C-alpha positions, 0 to 999 in steps of 0.5 A, a space after each residue: 349686342 347682336 342686332 339683326 335688322 336690314 342694313 341701311 345701305 344694302 338693305 340685307 338682313 344682317 348683324 348690324 354694327 355700331 357705326 360712327 356717323 361722323 368718322 372716328 378719326 375726327 373724334 380721335 383728333 379732338 380727344 388728342 387735341 383737347 386739354 382734358 382728353 375728353 369731349 363735350 356735347 352742348 346738350 349735356 355739357 356736364 358729361 365728358 365723352 370718349 367718343 362720337 355718336 354711333 348708331 346700329 346702321 350698317 352691316 359689316 360689309 358696308 362698314 368696310 366699304 366706307 372705312 377704306 376711304 375714311 382711312 385714305 382721307 385721314 392719312 393723306 389729307 386730314 392729318 396733314 391739314 391739321 398739322 400744317 394747314 391747307 394749301 392744296 388737295 390732289 385726289 385720284 379717282 372718285 374716292 373723295 366724292 365717295 367719302 363725302 357722299 358716305 358721311 353725309 348720306 348717313 346723316 341724311 338717312 337718319 335725318 329723314 327718319 326724324 323728319 318723317 316722325 315730325 311731319 305735320 308738326 309745327 315748323 316741320 318740313 313740307 311733304 314736297 321737301 321730304 320727297 326731295 330728301 328721299 330722292 336724294 338719299 336713294 341717289 346717294 345710296 345707289 352711288 355708294 353701292 355702285 348701282 349708278 355712276 354719279 350722284 346726278 344733280 347733287 353736288 359735293 364740296 369741301 372747304 378747309 377752315 384754316 387760321 383766319 386773321 380778319 372777319 366782319 365785326 358781327 362774327 368776332 364774338 362767335 370765337 370761330 376757331 374754337 367753334 369750328 376747329 374744336 367741334 364735330 357736327 353734321 345735319 340736314 338744313 333747309 333754308 327759307 328760300 328752299 335750298 337744301 344741304 346736308 353737311 358735316 364739320 370734321 373739326 375744320 374740314 367742312 364737307 357739304 352735299 348740296 341737294 338744292 342750291 340757292 340761285 346766287 351761291 359762290 363756291 370757289 375751289 371747293 367742288 369735288 369731282 367724280 373723278 381725279 381732280 384738285 382743290 387749291 387755295 384760296 377758297 371762297 364760299 358765299 352760301 346760306 349753309 354757313 349761316 348755320 354757324 350762328 345757330 351752332 354758336 348759340 347752342 354752344 353758348 347756351 350749353 356753356 352757361 348750363 354747365 354746373 359750377 362743379 364741372 367749371 371748378 374741376 376744369 379750372 383746377 386741372 388748368 392750375 395743376 398743369 398750366 404748361 400742358 394747357 398752353 400746349 393744347 389745341 383748346 388753348 391755341 384755338 382760344 389764342 387764335 380767336 383773340 388775334 382776329 381783327 
């Protein structure tokens, strides 16, 4: 279906394409890794999906601008990470910074529209916070278009959620491997002390854009330069943005409880019909990792 509207990035009137908000390669992996070959959204767990969220957002040229670095990230780092775990990431030039900015800019752009629509409602953001988000969106957009050389005060970070063996007692019930490595999501969050982040979980690779940082955050071996650089293990993060995992876990659990008995029975029947396939799936392997956490 043809959509002639201003492109969200270049702002030229053109035919808009259905653009993935989180890159397609993430959903390709999740489908392949899932026992059922489908995905589920916790807001509607009874409907299995074949693909992630797409919006009429970009023109064809801007789609191409993003796709090159998505392919590079997938081939050079994402697939090796999913196959062998994380140890080191060397990148040449600013393409990794460009890739992270491009993914989180899409989320920020759409979130700003939502924030504007709800401005003044209960629990909505303040006009000052909205202004900060809009300023960040312009900086990121101009950087992606090559109109500026950097993203100014904004920081990009990447954190690889690999196999973990020990967590605090309060985190055990979250089933972190299943929660993080088996899902994809992203949004803009604002904390009580006014820190602001836009982030995405790419099924275990967290890409975080810090718009306004809390005073005492720790980000070790995660910062992405706007030039050649390296990310190495071990990584360490202490930031309010990862507290969002509690919210995501709560939504997952509510969604699971709301799944119909018919859907549950169908899933159980599939496991019974091919238990070996289930044991080889990422779904099962993530469950096993969660059982081994101390």
